[in-house]
N, C-alpha and C positions, 0 to 999 in steps of 0.2 A: 743364516743363524735362526733357529726357531726357539720360541719361548714355550716352555712346558707349564701349563696352567696348574698342573697337579703336583709340581715338584716339591712344594712345601708340605704336602700331606703325607701321613704314614701310608705304608703299602696297602693296609686293609681299608682305610678311608678312601684312597685313590681308587682301589678296585670297586668299592661301593658306589663311588661317583660315577665311574664309567658304566657300571651296570644300570644306574638310574637313567643316565643319558641315553643309553642303548634301549632301555625299556620304553622311555618316552618317545624316542624316535622311530620305534619299530612300526607303529601304525602308519606313520607318514611314508615309510618305505614301502609298505604294502599298497598305499594309494597313489604312490608317485607315478606309476604308469598311466593311471586314469587321469591324473591331474595334468601330466605332460600332453596327453592326447587331447584334453579339453582345451588347454592353452594353444596347442598347435592348430586344432581344427576350428575352434570357435573364436578365441580371443585374438589370435594373430590376424585372421581375415577381418575381423571387426575393426581392429585398430588401423589396418591398412586401408579399409573402405572409408573410415572416417577421415583419414588423412587426405584421400582424394577430394573431399569436399573443400579443401583449401588449396587445391592445385589444379592446374589446367591440364587435364588428362583426356586426350583424344586418341582413340585407338589407332587411327590411320595417320596420325601426325607423329613421326619418330622424334620430333624436337619439342613435343609437349611434355608436361610434367612439372613446370615451374610453379613456384608458390605465387598464388594470386590473392591470398588473404580472404576478405569477405566479399569478393566480386560475385561469386556465385549466388550468395544470399541476397545481395542487392538486385541481381537479375531476377531472383525468385520473388522478391517483394513486388515487383512490377509485372510479374507473369500472370496474365489473365487465365491462361490455360491451367495453371496450378490451382488457382482459386476454384475454377469450375470443377477440376478433378477432386478438390477437397469437398466441395458440396456434394458431388456424386458419391464420394466415399461415405459421408455421413448418411445419405439415403440408402446406399447399398448395404452398409453395415447395420444400421438401425432396423430396417425392414427385415433383413435376413435373421439377425439375432432374435427379434421379437417373434417372428413366425416359427423359427426353430424351437424357441422356448415353449410357446403355446402348444404346438403340436406335440413336442417332446413330453411336456407335462401331461397332456391328455393320454398319450401312449403309456407313459409310466404309471398313471393311475389305473388304467385298464389292465395292464400286465401285472399289477400288484394284487389283483383279485385272483383267487384260485379258480381255474377252469381247466377242462380237459385239453391237452395239447399246448399248455402255456410255454413249456420249454421250447417247442417248435416255433411258436409265435415270437418268442424273444430272439431266436436265431434269425428268423426272417426279417425282423425289425432291424437287425444289425447289418443286413446285407448291403444296403446302399453305401454304408461307411467303408465297406471293403472294395468298392468299385473305384478304380483309378480316376482322378479328377479329369484327366484329359479325355478319357472315354465317356465320362459322365457329360462333359460339355459337348462332345461330338454327338452323343445320342439325343440330347435335348435339342441341339441345333437341327437335327434331322426331324425331331417331332414337331418343331415349329415351322418347318419348311412346308409351304402349301402344296408342293409338287409331290413329295414323298411321305409327308407327315400328316397324322390325323388331326392334330390339335386345332389348326385353323379351320377345318371343316366342321369340327364339333362346336367350336365357338360361333361359327356362322349359323349352324343349325339351331343353336340356343338363342339366336338373335343378338348376340353380343358383338358381332362384327357385321359390317355391310357386305363384305365379300371375303372369301378365304384368302388371307394375306399373311405374310410373314411379319410378326410383330418385331422381330429383331431388326428390321429395316425401317421401322417407324420410330422417328425421334421421340415421340410422345410416350411410346409403350416399350421401347427397346430394353430399358433396364429391368423390366419385369421378367424377361426371359432368363438372364443369369440369376436373378433373385429366386425364381421358382426352382431352377436347377440346384441352386445352393441350399435352399430349404429342404428339398428332397434328399440331398446328400448329407446334410448336417443334422437332421432330426435324430438319428440313432445316438448321437453323442449326448444330447439332453436326455433322451429316453432311458438310456442305460445308466447314466450317472444318477439321475433322479430316482430311478427305480431302486438302486442300491441304497440311496439315502432313505427311501420310503420303507424298505425292509428292515432298516435299523431302528424305526420308531417302535417303542413298546406297544404291543396290542392292548395291553391292560388300559391304557389311556383312552382308546376308542371305546372299549367296553364300559368304562366308567362314565364316559360322556353320554353314551347311549342310554344308560340307566338313569342318568339325570335328565333325560329328555332332549339332549342336543340332536338336531337334525344333521343331515349330511353336510350342508353348507357350513353350519356352525362348527362341526368337527374339522372341516377342512381349513377354515380360517383360524380357529383357535389352537389346533394341534398340528396339522400337517404343515401349514405355511411357516409357523415359528421354528419347527424342527428343520425344515428344508432351507431356511433363509441363508445360513452360511454356505450351504452347497450351491444354492442358486447364485449367490454372489460370485463364488469362484468360478463356476461354469460360465456365467455371463462375461466375466472378465476374460477368460481364456478365449471364448468364442469371438468376442469382440476384437481382441488383438489378432487372432488368427484371420478373421474375415477381412479385417482392415489391410492385412498383408497378402490377401488371397486374391491373386489376379488370374489364376489359371482358367477359370470358367469364362471370364470376360474375354481374355485373349483368344480362346478357342472359339467362343460363340459369336462375338462381335468385333474383336480387335479394337475396342474402344469406340467404335462408331455406333450409329451414324452421327456425323457432325459432333463427335466427342461426347455424345449424351451418355455413354456408358464408360467413359474414361475415368477411372479412379486413380488415386495417388500411386498405388502399387503398379498398375499398368502404365502410368505416365513415366515412372521410374524405369520400367522395362523399355518403353519407347525411346527415352532419352539415352539409355545405356547401350541398347543393342540395335537400334535402328538409326538414331542420330550419332551414335558412337561417342557421346560425350559423357565419359565416365565421371568426370569431375562435377558436372551439374547434376547428374543423376544421384551421386553420393550426397550432395548438398540437400536434395529433396528427401532422400532417405534419412538423413540426420534430423531434419525437421519432423518427419513422420515419427521417428523414434522418440523424440522429446515429447511430442503430443501423446503418444501411447504410454510413455512412462508416467506422465502427469495423470492420465486417466487411470492407470493401474494403481497408483498411489491412492487416488481417491476411492477406488472400489475396495482396496485392502483396508483402508480406514473404516469404510462403511461395514465391511464384513466383521471387523473387530467389534464395532458398536453392536452389531446384531448378536454376535457370540456373547458379549457381556450381558445383554438383555435376556438371552435364552436361559 
């Protein structure tokens, strides 16, 4: 037996109510396929992965999968390898983001000036971003190889090395290999986004500042940086999150070695999940990384809002 919610209404009002409900529901019907796809592809695997953090999931153990509570997090608390990977992640992410931003800003400022062939230069700047990361890591690993690569011989010729050697096998220098490859690959992101923001700044402001006697440095600090501040905040946020989760170059170039000197949290998750086959512990590490990145993201978003309010 069904209850008709519109039974007490006249026919005209009932028809009007149905039309209003249909009209309000129509946009959701159009977006329903996309929402279902998002839930199926993104939300469901996320929830499943987070549930693994509280279960004993070993790929080769058919009897695993039982609830273990916070055992994985207690193990993680005493895991020295995790803390080493966390320190490496801070170094890897901080150096990569800083160098990408500095070189990206320089390129954006250069490309913002009119010159012959600027369109071609912009296309060439974007090329590294189009190279697959696996191929990027492979190419840079070859470049650092003293047998087939030129970089060790150039560094030796400049007096920066005692002999042509592979820095990827040197525990003190190994992290610089993936960082350099990551900087080369990621500069276009900053260059293109900052260039778009630069071109949105009114040129009248620069002309007025020049008439008032402001030099190039003063115009940059008083006009360019304040206008770019919100864009800088969001691009730094995105690249920090991406690079923190970005283990492709490290896995291809060093596999986390030598002696775990290039092992970051993302590659440590890969190691635990696909080499140790401990999906439960890997999911616990991933959950901790997710919480840290969410806290960082909230901080940057609040900072961006402050910068936008001051602009």
